[in-house]
C-alpha positions as a Python dict, from the first residue, in 0.01 Angstrom:
ca = {
    (1, 'M'): (0, 0, 0),
    (2, 'S'): (395, -110, 88),
    (3, 'I'): (535, -402, 224),
    (4, 'D'): (924, -434, 376),
    (5, 'L'): (942, -820, 321),
    (6, 'D'): (1252, -827, 570),
    (7, 'A'): (1096, -643, 832),
    (8, 'R'): (744, -765, 789),
    (9, 'R'): (584, -477, 794),
    (10, 'I'): (341, -300, 635),
    (11, 'A'): (206, 64, 524),
    (12, 'L'): (-140, 167, 332),
    (13, 'S'): (-130, 486, 245),
    (14, 'S'): (-388, 766, 370),
    (15, 'P'): (-425, 1122, 232),
    (16, 'E'): (-557, 1217, 525),
    (17, 'G'): (-277, 1169, 766),
    (18, 'P'): (91, 930, 768),
    (19, 'P'): (-3, 593, 695),
    (20, 'V'): (-170, 333, 899),
    (21, 'R'): (128, 53, 1012),
    (22, 'G'): (108, -263, 1088),
    (23, 'D'): (268, -605, 1102),
    (24, 'V'): (267, -870, 732),
    (25, 'S'): (276, -1247, 715),
    (26, 'T'): (299, -1320, 359),
    (27, 'D'): (528, -1553, 99),
    (28, 'L'): (544, -1277, -162),
    (29, 'T'): (828, -1213, -373),
    (30, 'P'): (988, -848, -431),
    (31, 'G'): (762, -716, -697),
    (32, 'F'): (466, -513, -764),
    (33, 'Y'): (126, -654, -779),
    (34, 'T'): (-208, -479, -784),
    (35, 'L'): (-507, -613, -547),
    (36, 'R'): (-859, -494, -450),
    (37, 'V'): (-1025, -570, -120),
    (38, 'D'): (-1326, -765, -113),
    (39, 'R'): (-1447, -617, 267),
    (40, 'D'): (-1764, -891, 351),
    (41, 'R'): (-1560, -1174, 256),
    (42, 'E'): (-1292, -1010, 416),
    (43, 'E'): (-1042, -1127, 154),
    (44, 'W'): (-737, -964, -19),
    (45, 'V'): (-799, -1020, -414),
    (46, 'F'): (-454, -1002, -640),
    (47, 'A'): (-523, -945, -978),
    (48, 'A'): (-525, -1253, -1225),
    (49, 'G'): (-184, -1425, -1254),
    (50, 'E'): (-30, -1278, -1031),
    (51, 'V'): (39, -1497, -747),
    (52, 'K'): (-24, -1845, -677),
    (53, 'V'): (-370, -1952, -498),
    (54, 'G'): (-339, -2064, -138),
    (55, 'L'): (-58, -1802, -90),
    (56, 'R'): (-19, -1659, 265),
    (57, 'F'): (-106, -1297, 303),
    (58, 'H'): (-266, -1222, 677),
    (59, 'V'): (-244, -837, 838),
    (60, 'A'): (-235, -643, 1138),
    (61, 'L'): (-288, -302, 1169),
    (62, 'E'): (-196, -76, 1432),
    (63, 'G'): (-501, 100, 1581),
    (64, 'A'): (-748, -69, 1321),
    (65, 'G'): (-902, -385, 1163),
    (66, 'P'): (-757, -436, 793),
    (67, 'F'): (-1133, -485, 652),
    (68, 'E'): (-1241, -185, 837),
    (69, 'L'): (-1107, 38, 665),
    (70, 'D'): (-1188, 191, 312),
    (71, 'Y'): (-1048, 122, -9),
    (72, 'P'): (-1022, 230, -374),
    (73, 'P'): (-1142, -23, -639),
    (74, 'S'): (-770, -138, -749),
    (75, 'L'): (-472, -129, -502),
    (76, 'P'): (-106, -95, -635),
    (77, 'L'): (112, -283, -409),
    (78, 'V'): (478, -257, -363),
    (79, 'A'): (624, -556, -181),
    (80, 'Q'): (1036, -515, -148),
    (81, 'H'): (1309, -577, 67),
    (82, 'G'): (1420, -329, 310),
    (83, 'F'): (1582, -309, 708),
    (84, 'Q'): (1809, -629, 683),
    (85, 'R'): (1916, -790, 1030),
    (86, 'A'): (2279, -683, 1071),
    (87, 'G'): (2482, -488, 864),
    (88, 'V'): (2482, -136, 657),
    (89, 'D'): (2096, -182, 581),
    (90, 'S'): (1992, -269, 920),
    (91, 'F'): (1768, -22, 1130),
    (92, 'T'): (1995, 66, 1381),
    (93, 'S'): (2267, 130, 1103),
    (94, 'A'): (2043, 378, 910),
    (95, 'K'): (1928, 565, 1207),
    (96, 'G'): (2289, 647, 1333),
    (97, 'R'): (2378, 741, 981),
    (98, 'V'): (2131, 997, 1002),
    (99, 'V'): (2191, 1122, 1346),
    (100, 'R'): (2585, 1126, 1242),
    (101, 'A'): (2493, 1311, 933),
    (102, 'V'): (2271, 1577, 1105),
    (103, 'S'): (2577, 1629, 1395),
    (104, 'D'): (2824, 1655, 1129),
    (105, 'R'): (2615, 1935, 951),
    (106, 'Q'): (2569, 1723, 631),
    (107, 'Y'): (2179, 1741, 625),
    (108, 'A'): (2190, 1657, 218),
    (109, 'D'): (2340, 1281, 353),
    (110, 'A'): (2065, 1215, 592),
    (111, 'F'): (1797, 1387, 341),
    (112, 'A'): (1970, 1131, 112),
    (113, 'I'): (1922, 799, 319),
    (114, 'L'): (1565, 911, 391),
    (115, 'D'): (1438, 953, 69),
    (116, 'L'): (1552, 622, -38),
    (117, 'L'): (1302, 496, 241),
    (118, 'G'): (1021, 291, 144),
    (119, 'E'): (672, 449, 319),
    (120, 'V'): (682, 196, 613),
    (121, 'D'): (1070, 213, 674),
    (122, 'L'): (1055, 573, 646),
    (123, 'Y'): (756, 588, 962),
    (124, 'D'): (882, 330, 1162),
    (125, 'L'): (1255, 503, 1162),
    (126, 'L'): (1102, 857, 1204),
    (127, 'D'): (868, 701, 1506),
    (128, 'E'): (1208, 638, 1657),
    (129, 'L'): (1399, 937, 1606),
    (130, 'W'): (1156, 1107, 1768),
    (131, 'L'): (1147, 891, 2082),
    (132, 'D'): (1500, 905, 2138),
    (133, 'E'): (1624, 1210, 1951),
    (134, 'P'): (1358, 1505, 1874),
    (135, 'G'): (1592, 1718, 1839),
    (136, 'V'): (1788, 1523, 1503),
    (137, 'V'): (1353, 1581, 1369),
    (138, 'N'): (1378, 1945, 1411),
    (139, 'E'): (1665, 1993, 1285),
    (140, 'L'): (1590, 1839, 971),
    (141, 'L'): (1307, 2109, 957),
    (142, 'L'): (1524, 2385, 978),
    (143, 'T'): (1783, 2307, 699),
    (144, 'F'): (1461, 2158, 482),
    (145, 'E'): (1501, 2489, 252),
    (146, 'K'): (1841, 2463, 213),
    (147, 'V'): (1881, 2118, 124),
    (148, 'L'): (1559, 2186, -103),
    (149, 'A'): (1690, 2418, -324),
    (150, 'T'): (1990, 2201, -417),
    (151, 'K'): (1891, 1873, -396),
    (152, 'Q'): (1647, 1603, -630),
    (153, 'F'): (1469, 1391, -351),
    (154, 'E'): (1111, 1413, -303),
    (155, 'M'): (1118, 1672, -32),
    (156, 'F'): (716, 1710, -24),
    (157, 'R'): (699, 1351, 85),
    (158, 'L'): (994, 1393, 342),
    (159, 'L'): (807, 1744, 476),
    (160, 'R'): (523, 1563, 570),
    (161, 'A'): (654, 1249, 764),
    (162, 'L'): (871, 1476, 971),
    (163, 'E'): (579, 1718, 1004),
    (164, 'N'): (349, 1428, 1105),
    (165, 'F'): (568, 1371, 1453),
    (166, 'A'): (707, 1718, 1540),
    (167, 'V'): (387, 1990, 1422),
    (168, 'D'): (39, 1991, 1548),
    (169, 'K'): (-202, 1891, 1309),
    (170, 'K'): (-399, 2193, 1400),
    (171, 'K'): (-106, 2426, 1298),
    (172, 'L'): (-111, 2245, 948),
    (173, 'Y'): (-460, 2282, 860),
    (174, 'V'): (-475, 2578, 555),
    (175, 'D'): (-721, 2790, 821),
    (176, 'A'): (-441, 2810, 1092),
    (177, 'F'): (-293, 3068, 867),
    (178, 'D'): (-83, 3358, 1031),
    (179, 'R'): (-107, 3668, 786),
    (180, 'C'): (-297, 3749, 455),
    (181, 'F'): (-177, 3970, 172),
    (182, 'V'): (-297, 4062, -152),
    (183, 'H'): (-122, 3942, -455),
    (184, 'P'): (-3, 4226, -679),
    (185, 'T'): (-110, 4065, -997),
    (186, 'S'): (-471, 4033, -886),
    (187, 'F'): (-484, 4363, -1078),
    (188, 'S'): (-364, 4184, -1406),
    (189, 'R'): (-586, 4009, -1708),
    (190, 'D'): (-646, 3633, -1666),
    (191, 'K'): (-824, 3553, -2011),
    (192, 'E'): (-833, 3199, -1925),
    (193, 'R'): (-992, 3286, -1593),
    (194, 'E'): (-1223, 3531, -1785),
    (195, 'K'): (-1308, 3225, -2048),
    (196, 'L'): (-1450, 3006, -1660),
    (197, 'G'): (-1666, 3299, -1570),
    (198, 'K'): (-1370, 3362, -1304),
    (199, 'T'): (-1197, 3676, -1145),
    (200, 'N'): (-795, 3711, -1089),
    (201, 'T'): (-780, 3801, -748),
    (202, 'K'): (-536, 3652, -554),
    (203, 'L'): (-461, 3576, -147),
    (204, 'V'): (-159, 3476, 46),
    (205, 'F'): (-183, 3289, 311),
    (206, 'T'): (161, 3294, 540),
    (207, 'Y'): (195, 3017, 817),
    (208, 'A'): (393, 2994, 1099),
    (209, 'L'): (564, 2689, 1014),
    (210, 'T'): (951, 2606, 952),
    (211, 'P'): (994, 2530, 636),
    (212, 'A'): (795, 2906, 604),
    (213, 'R'): (551, 2868, 361),
    (214, 'A'): (224, 3031, 230),
    (215, 'V'): (3, 2938, -20),
    (216, 'I'): (-207, 3138, -262),
    (217, 'I'): (-583, 3061, -301),
    (218, 'Y'): (-793, 3268, -532),
    (219, 'A'): (-1093, 3428, -395),
    (220, 'D'): (-1363, 3253, -639),
    (221, 'D'): (-1243, 2945, -467),
    (222, 'I'): (-1330, 3069, -84),
    (223, 'Y'): (-1738, 3007, -70),
    (224, 'D'): (-2038, 3175, 154),
    (225, 'S'): (-2162, 2869, 224),
    (226, 'Q'): (-2294, 2770, 602),
    (227, 'E'): (-2300, 2382, 486),
    (228, 'K'): (-2097, 2180, 759),
    (229, 'S'): (-1888, 1874, 568),
    (230, 'D'): (-1800, 1513, 689),
    (231, 'D'): (-1515, 1500, 513),
    (232, 'R'): (-1191, 1449, 684),
    (233, 'P'): (-916, 1734, 551),
    (234, 'Q'): (-637, 1614, 325),
    (235, 'Y'): (-333, 1675, 285),
    (236, 'G'): (-198, 1914, -42),
    (237, 'E'): (-28, 2191, -156),
    (238, 'G'): (253, 2308, 71),
    (239, 'G'): (259, 2009, 327),
    (240, 'L'): (-88, 2160, 449),
    (241, 'L'): (-456, 2034, 511),
    (242, 'Y'): (-713, 2137, 322),
    (243, 'P'): (-1098, 2033, 311),
    (244, 'R'): (-1300, 1984, 38),
    (245, 'F'): (-1352, 2330, -15),
    (246, 'C'): (-1341, 2638, 150),
    (247, 'T'): (-1639, 2773, 274),
    (248, 'A'): (-1739, 3013, 537),
    (249, 'A'): (-1785, 2632, 763),
    (250, 'T'): (-1461, 2461, 713),
    (251, 'T'): (-1238, 2746, 705),
    (252, 'P'): (-1425, 3077, 862),
    (253, 'R'): (-1086, 3274, 928),
    (254, 'I'): (-984, 3241, 593),
    (255, 'H'): (-1301, 3339, 472),
    (256, 'A'): (-1352, 3621, 713),
    (257, 'E'): (-1041, 3751, 579),
    (258, 'K'): (-1171, 3752, 216),
    (259, 'K'): (-1417, 3939, 304),
    (260, 'R'): (-1193, 4228, 455),
    (261, 'K'): (-940, 4195, 170),
    (262, 'L'): (-1203, 4299, -131),
    (263, 'V'): (-1310, 4578, 87),
    (264, 'E'): (-910, 4663, 78),
    (265, 'I'): (-868, 4631, -274),
    (266, 'E'): (-1192, 4871, -327),
    (267, 'S'): (-980, 5181, -89),
    (268, 'Q'): (-588, 5067, -133),
    (269, 'N'): (-382, 5131, -447),
    (270, 'L'): (-178, 4906, -625),
    (271, 'E'): (156, 5023, -460),
    (272, 'F'): (41, 4988, -121),
    (273, 'I'): (-18, 4622, -215),
    (274, 'K'): (294, 4553, -363),
    (275, 'T'): (483, 4723, -64),
    (276, 'A'): (240, 4510, 178),
    (277, 'F'): (347, 4191, -23),
    (278, 'S'): (709, 4282, -34),
    (279, 'A'): (739, 4116, 300),
    (280, 'V'): (621, 3743, 183),
    (281, 'D'): (871, 3734, -91),
    (282, 'K'): (1137, 3845, 116),
    (283, 'V'): (1112, 3618, 365),
    (284, 'V'): (883, 3292, 224),
    (285, 'S'): (1040, 3064, -61),
    (286, 'M'): (824, 2862, -56),
    (287, 'V'): (488, 2967, -195),
    (288, 'V'): (267, 2751, -347),
    (289, 'V'): (-65, 2758, -567),
    (290, 'A'): (-373, 2561, -374),
    (291, 'S'): (-463, 2389, -718),
    (292, 'G'): (-681, 2103, -586),
    (293, 'L'): (-916, 2376, -434),
    (294, 'M'): (-929, 2442, -820),
    (295, 'L'): (-945, 2135, -968),
    (296, 'R'): (-1250, 2034, -723),
    (297, 'T'): (-1425, 2384, -816),
    (298, 'L'): (-1549, 2345, -1121),
    (299, 'P'): (-1731, 1964, -1144),
    (300, 'E'): (-1828, 2005, -767),
    (301, 'I'): (-1922, 2347, -709),
    (302, 'A'): (-2285, 2296, -622),
    (303, 'A'): (-2219, 2093, -330),
    (304, 'A'): (-2015, 2414, -224),
    (305, 'G'): (-2364, 2609, -234),
    (306, 'R'): (-2297, 2826, -569),
    (307, 'S'): (-2413, 2767, -944),
    (308, 'P'): (-2193, 2610, -1171),
    (309, 'R'): (-1989, 2817, -1374),
    (310, 'P'): (-1926, 2792, -1713),
    (311, 'I'): (-1626, 2537, -1846),
    (312, 'S'): (-1526, 2463, -2256),
    (313, 'D'): (-1585, 2133, -2360),
    (314, 'A'): (-1222, 2104, -2448),
    (315, 'V'): (-1138, 2116, -2092),
    (316, 'E'): (-1383, 1877, -1990),
    (317, 'Q'): (-1294, 1671, -2222),
    (318, 'Q'): (-887, 1663, -2055),
    (319, 'P'): (-831, 1411, -1861),
    (320, 'G'): (-656, 1627, -1621),
    (321, 'Q'): (-575, 2025, -1620),
    (322, 'W'): (-268, 2228, -1607),
    (323, 'L'): (-253, 2462, -1293),
    (324, 'R'): (20, 2686, -1195),
    (325, 'D'): (183, 2484, -921),
    (326, 'L'): (474, 2739, -783),
    (327, 'E'): (460, 3078, -743),
    (328, 'G'): (799, 3150, -610),
    (329, 'G'): (1146, 3003, -457),
    (330, 'L'): (1251, 2624, -572),
    (331, 'N'): (1092, 2279, -532),
    (332, 'M'): (1381, 2126, -699),
    (333, 'P'): (1715, 2244, -840),
    (334, 'D'): (1731, 2465, -1126),
    (335, 'E'): (1864, 2214, -1387),
    (336, 'A'): (1586, 1989, -1347),
    (337, 'A'): (1348, 2241, -1353),
    (338, 'A'): (1452, 2330, -1690),
    (339, 'Y'): (1499, 1968, -1764),
    (340, 'Q'): (1160, 1905, -1714),
    (341, 'S'): (1012, 2209, -1889),
    (342, 'R'): (1232, 2120, -2185),
    (343, 'V'): (1127, 1735, -2212),
    (344, 'C'): (786, 1820, -2140),
    (345, 'H'): (737, 2131, -2325),
    (346, 'A'): (578, 2308, -2010),
    (347, 'D'): (647, 2640, -1893),
    (348, 'Q'): (834, 2604, -1555),
    (349, 'G'): (603, 2668, -1257),
    (350, 'W'): (340, 2432, -1374),
    (351, 'G'): (178, 2093, -1342),
    (352, 'Y'): (-65, 1879, -1495),
    (353, 'Y'): (-278, 1729, -1226),
    (354, 'R'): (-464, 1406, -1272),
    (355, 'N'): (-696, 1286, -951),
    (356, 'G'): (-485, 1489, -733),
    (357, 'V'): (-143, 1375, -841),
    (358, 'Q'): (56, 1585, -1013),
    (359, 'F'): (238, 1490, -1330),
    (360, 'D'): (464, 1707, -1593),
    (361, 'G'): (288, 1708, -1912),
    (362, 'Y'): (15, 1512, -2128),
    (363, 'E'): (98, 1474, -2482),
    (364, 'R'): (-92, 1290, -2733),
    (365, 'G'): (-275, 1070, -2458),
    (366, 'T'): (3, 1036, -2219),
    (367, 'L'): (33, 1150, -1910),
    (368, 'L'): (446, 1228, -1869),
    (369, 'D'): (695, 1278, -1590),
    (370, 'A'): (1022, 1404, -1607),
    (371, 'K'): (1329, 1238, -1413),
    (372, 'F'): (1636, 1426, -1390),
    (373, 'Y'): (1906, 1149, -1301),
    (374, 'P'): (2178, 1242, -1526),
    (375, 'D'): (2460, 950, -1548),
    (376, 'G'): (2648, 984, -1254),
    (377, 'S'): (2417, 1156, -1049),
    (378, 'G'): (2307, 985, -694),
    (379, 'M'): (2002, 881, -820),
    (380, 'S'): (2176, 745, -1134),
    (381, 'R'): (2480, 541, -947),
    (382, 'S'): (2203, 387, -662),
    (383, 'L'): (2011, 274, -1001),
    (384, 'A'): (2376, 128, -1202),
    (385, 'S'): (2470, -42, -881),
    (386, 'N'): (2106, -226, -844),
    (387, 'S'): (2028, -37, -463),
    (388, 'Y'): (1709, -216, -406),
    (389, 'R'): (1618, 85, -200),
    (390, 'A'): (1635, 324, -542),
    (391, 'G'): (1451, 59, -743),
    (392, 'N'): (1168, 31, -420),
    (393, 'R'): (1136, 419, -440),
    (394, 'A'): (1080, 400, -825),
    (395, 'L'): (830, 123, -800),
    (396, 'E'): (640, 351, -484),
    (397, 'Q'): (646, 662, -732),
    (398, 'A'): (499, 438, -974),
    (399, 'A'): (250, 251, -788),
    (400, 'R'): (100, 652, -662),
    (401, 'Q'): (110, 721, -1039),
    (402, 'L'): (-87, 422, -1174),
    (403, 'K'): (-342, 478, -903),
    (404, 'A'): (-411, 787, -1028),
    (405, 'A'): (-404, 744, -1401),
    (406, 'G'): (-658, 501, -1410),
    (407, 'N'): (-664, 363, -1805),
    (408, 'I'): (-417, 627, -1885),
    (409, 'P'): (-85, 540, -2038),
    (410, 'I'): (192, 683, -1878),
    (411, 'Q'): (592, 746, -2010),
    (412, 'W'): (880, 879, -1761),
    (413, 'R'): (1163, 1096, -1975),
    (414, 'V'): (1481, 1007, -1842),
    (415, 'A'): (1803, 1250, -1848),
    (416, 'G'): (2061, 953, -1797),
    (417, 'E'): (2091, 660, -2032),
    (418, 'I'): (2193, 470, -1769),
    (419, 'A'): (1893, 497, -1531),
    (420, 'A'): (1657, 502, -1794),
    (421, 'R'): (1770, 175, -1907),
    (422, 'Q'): (1767, 46, -1554),
    (423, 'L'): (1432, 129, -1519),
    (424, 'Q'): (1306, -30, -1871),
    (425, 'T'): (1473, -356, -1673),
    (426, 'L'): (1291, -265, -1314),
    (427, 'F'): (926, -232, -1470),
    (428, 'R'): (985, -482, -1713),
    (429, 'V'): (1062, -753, -1438),
    (430, 'N'): (795, -626, -1191),
    (431, 'K'): (545, -593, -1502),
    (432, 'V'): (468, -208, -1447),
    (433, 'P'): (277, -24, -1696),
    (434, 'I'): (497, 248, -1728),
    (435, 'T'): (695, 333, -2068),
    (436, 'V'): (1059, 476, -2005),
    (437, 'V'): (1233, 701, -2266),
    (438, 'F'): (1582, 842, -2264),
    (439, 'V'): (1531, 1170, -2352),
    (440, 'P'): (1910, 1359, -2289),
}
């Protein structure tokens, strides 16, 4: 949950679609809060000691009653300054700067403006851009991959926001793929998967979207069950929408393609498959692994109409799971990827997942997240200047991670001394229970 105190706007994040937005009337001051929702009494209950008795907090959402929605038991809330009435930080100014940056082909500058906006301000701004300047939104999508390779923004958050306005949700559903290929590494052994009773057959599904992308799904994670599901698809890897399970009922095209590809594997040699796959390698730089499906496979397999596969005690006792996250292309600059791998002691292309949220590592009972904010970088300068936008971004990231972590400690490892010091102060003032350490 995110509040722009100046605009008196609120956004409630949802894994199924865009944030639910609305208006808020409150006496809250900027900071980080934890609350729960008492739907029966229609009350917002803040954690003990966080606010004074009688504090004003009234929410009016667009298209829904606030107490009609489902909420987790504990809900992080970030109250922050946002758009000002006038000046460089006004709504009109921010919108104009994005339009000018795109007109001047300074796309990284446009993404930098959007990247520092909280959820409610981001969607409110894109809402107006889509109404008045739809070409700007489309051009940002066209240049997404280029900027992704050079700048360390929360690009997949921005991709989801842009596509919310510019792309029909039906095209984002994982079953709406364009082509399918067998990944050449399907023929190599994966001892870890073998221990779990799984095969290594990987299918690569490509999508007619801009930016181009492909997702890898293990054949074992596509089930024969015809049982219908009432669960709504949720956003996952590559900005696509996924069902809880890929089955003959939820993803009929993927299921049928799996059957065809398994027959092809029996009749075609490896060189033929490599040649076919090379077409994907040349045109799609964003190839991600559907890790969310893998996470749901082991503990909940019975719900998909299959018997459980064996799983080791060591894996069961882990609070999360290491999964390959990125097969090819870039999701951050090379320097940032190398730093993340070094300070979190993880191979590049792997992520540690806990309740659907990716961290960069897990050591000695602590979830790790690497922040490549060296002295002199854009984020370091923003934090050093006490930019409330940079602080808001950090607080919103912290809120998402704390929600996923539960009672497990979190540590941020920061590349720059200045950024580390500023984040330590920010979290201390706002009572955010995340440890920040400087790791050059």
